[in-house]
N, C-alpha and C positions, 0 to 999 in steps of 0.2 A: 216967658212960656211957664205957666203951673208946673211945681213937681209934683210926681207922682209918690205913692209908697216904693217903688223900685228905687226911683231919683233920691232918695231921701238918705243922707249919711249917718243920721242919727243912728247910736246902736241899736236904741228899742227898732227900729225904723228893717237895720238890719238885719237883726235877729227875724222878726215878723216878713221880712223877704224869705230868712230862710227859711222859713218856717214851709210859707206857701210852694217853693219852687221844688219841698219834700214830697209836699202832699199832691202836688202836680206830679211828681214823677213815680209815687205810690197810687196814682189811679191809670195813668199810660200803662205800666205794667203789670196791673190789673189787667185792662181790657187787648194785653196781651194773650196773657195768659187763657182767658178766656177764649182766647180765638188761636189753635194749634196752628193753624194755616199761616196766619204772620210772623210767623216765630222759624216757620220750616221755610216758610214762602211758596209750601205746596197748597192745594187741596184737603181738606181735612174727611179723612174717609169715613161713614156715614158707621157709626156701630150696631149691626145687625140684631133684631128684637130675639130672645131664647123662644129654642123652637117647642111647641107645644102645639099638645090635640091631635087633631089627623094629619097636620104640619111635620109633627114630629114620629107619628107612623111611614109619613110617607116616606122620609130622609129613612128612615129605618130600614124602610123596604131596598130603597136605591141601595143602601150600606151594603144588605148581604145580596144583591145584585151584583151588586160592583164585586163581591169577594170571589164568588161562584162563577163567573163570568173569568175573572183574575187568574182563579185556581186552572178554569179551563181554558186559559192560554199556554200558565206556563205545563201541562201535558200536554197539550197539542206540541209546544218547543222542544220539552222533552224528546217526544216521540222522535219527530223529524230531526232533530239534531242525532239521532239514534243511527237513523236510516239514510240520512244527507251525508255530506261531505263536511270533515271534520272541522273548515274554517267557522261553519256555521256556532261550531260550540261556544266560541267567544262571546254569541249573544245570552246565552241561556244566563247569565249572573243577571242582566237588569232586570229581567223577564222575571225570573224568580225574588231576586229583593224587592220587585212590585210588586207580587204576589201575596209575598210577606206582611208589606206597607198595607196593602189593599185587606186582611186581613186583620191587624191591629185596629186599619178606623171603624172599620165595621163593629171591635170587639169595642170598639169607646164609643160610639154611637148607641151601642144596644147600653151602658151605662149613663149614656148624657144622664137622662132625669136627675143624678143623684151625684153626676160629677161632669158639671155641664165644662166643655171646653170651646176654643174659638176652632168651630168648625168650616168656615166659608175660607181660613189659610193652607188647612190642610187640603182640602178639596183643592183648591187653586197649586199647590205643589203638586198632586196625582195626575191632576189636568196636565200638568208639562213632562213631567216623567212622561207618562203612557203617549200624549203625545212624541216627544224625543226618539223613544221604540220603535215607535210604528214607523219612523221619519227613515229609522236606520236601517229597519229592515227590508223596508222596501225599496229604500239604494239600493241594497244591498242585493235583492233578491235572497233573502234568506228568510227561513221559515215559515213559508207562506200561510199552512195550515195555521196560525195566530190573527192571518188578516181579518177572518171577522173577528175575533174575539177583542180583539184590541178594537175594532170600531164600533162593538159592543160599551167596553168602556170606557173609551170618548163619549159614548149620545149618555152615557148614564153620570157621567161627571158633567157633561153639558147641563141635564135634571138636573142634579145638584145645585149648579150656580146659577139659574133660575127659579130653582124653590127658595134657596135664602135671597134670591131678589127679591120675593116675592110674588111672585108666578104661581099659577095653578099649573102642576107637571101629573101626567101621570104614571105607576109604574109600566115597565117595560111588558109588555104581554104575555111575551115569553115565561116571566117569573111571578106569572097571576096565578094562584090556587082555585081552584072552581071552591063554593062552599061546601059543607055540608051536606047531604041527603043522605033520605030510608036511615036504616037502621045505624052507621055512628052519627047521626045527626039526633037521632032520640037517645043514643047511650050517652051525649056529651049532656045533653036536655037536665039526662035520668042525673048523673055526677056533679051538676052544676046544684039538681037539687039537695042533693045529698050533701055538697058540699054547707049551705046554707043552713042545713037543718044541724051540722055536728061546728058548726063555729058559731049559731046561734046560743048550742046548750055548753058549748068551751066559755065562753060570756059570762051567761049565766053563773055559770059554778064558778068561775071565779071572781063576779060579783061577791059572792055570795061569802067566799071567804077570803073578801082582800086584804082584812084587818091582821090577819095572823102570821103578814109576809111586810118587812122592810121594805120591801120596793114592790110591794102587791099594785100600785095608784099606776104606777110605770106601765108593766106588763096590763093590767088593769086597758090603760090605755089603747096599748097595743091589741088586743080582743077587740077591742070595743070596733078600733078602728076595719081591720080585719073581717068582721063579720059584715060593717057595714058595707065594705068591697066583696064580701057573697051575695049579701044578695042582690048588687046590681047585678053582679056576673049572672044571677039565675034571673034577674030578671029583664036583658037583654037576648039569654038564650031564648027564654020563652017569647020574646015580645019578634022576631023576623028570621031572617037570614043568618048562620051563622058561619063566616066566613075567617079564613084562615089570617087572613091578611091583618083582620082587625081585631080578634078575638085574640091570635096567640100571642100579642106582646102582651094581654090582659093577664091572659092567665103567666106567661112567663115571670111578670112582676109580685101576682100573688104567691107564687110559686117562692118564688125570691124572697117573699115578708115571713111566708108561714114560716120554710127553715130556719129563717133566722131567728124568729119571736123562740120558736121550741127547740132551738139551740140554747139562747138564753135562757132562758127558764129553767133548763135544768140544770146550767152551770149554777145557776145561783138556787139552787134545790127552792125555786118558787112554786109553787100551785102542783103539784104533783098531781094531783085529782082531774087535771084535763090532760096532762101529758099524752093519756089513749087518745084522746079526740085529736088533740096536735098533728099524734101520727096519722092519724086516718083522715085528717087535710090533708098533709103531704102526701099520702097514697092516693086518695081524687084529682087532684088537681097536677100530679106527675101520669095517670092515665088520663086526663083532660087535652095536658101539651100531645103525648101521643097521637092522639086524636089529629088535633089541628095543624100537626106538623106529617104526618103520614101522606 
């Protein structure tokens, strides 16, 4: 039988055989690393896409609904505990802890665009906690006024799970806020018009004096972005219905950006000629935020 490379006992061929084995092992290791399921023995969990646009706004509204409903459950539990048997008091701690967790989740979702985090795992934990609380209360026939709120909590968590899975979901009707109309709508549109004028003016003044300040270009870029966003907000306000559910987050983000830019410019003693307009923009946005929250 003809000898093969692996059978050849010569030093050169033994060295070649060693190199061949090392390369084979390296390829196999790379294949394993590219397929985590092969290493762990389980399926690879898909990584959900980052929330953006309408999907983020829906998640944001659902998180607010969760927070509000969880707080309602806590209020009902506290009332029941005051008027019911003392044995029901032991159920207050998990409900209070869950309400705090729901509020913290709502806050993190608000900040998600600037600080993304793993939402699916958090939703799963909240859902497991809510179901556990609901089962314990029903088994003990305790704090019965919380049952409806807990059903609402579990429903909204199911909607979050569906949204994260790529499905289209709606915010529960009880949370939907009607669009602005009449005098509030006209006031909002006028404020949007005024905001665009102020933002455009402060950007023009900063551009004129940009060379006078060490960080002038940086602040000019921020003011340019703010002016563009203010223009878009004005166009949206004039184009159609102004719904708090859609417009509120936009106004909130612009208000936060305006406050941050104003603070940074004042700290750096940059562009004092636009500080008055910066303050006006913050005041306008605050009034707009009040309108879409009322």
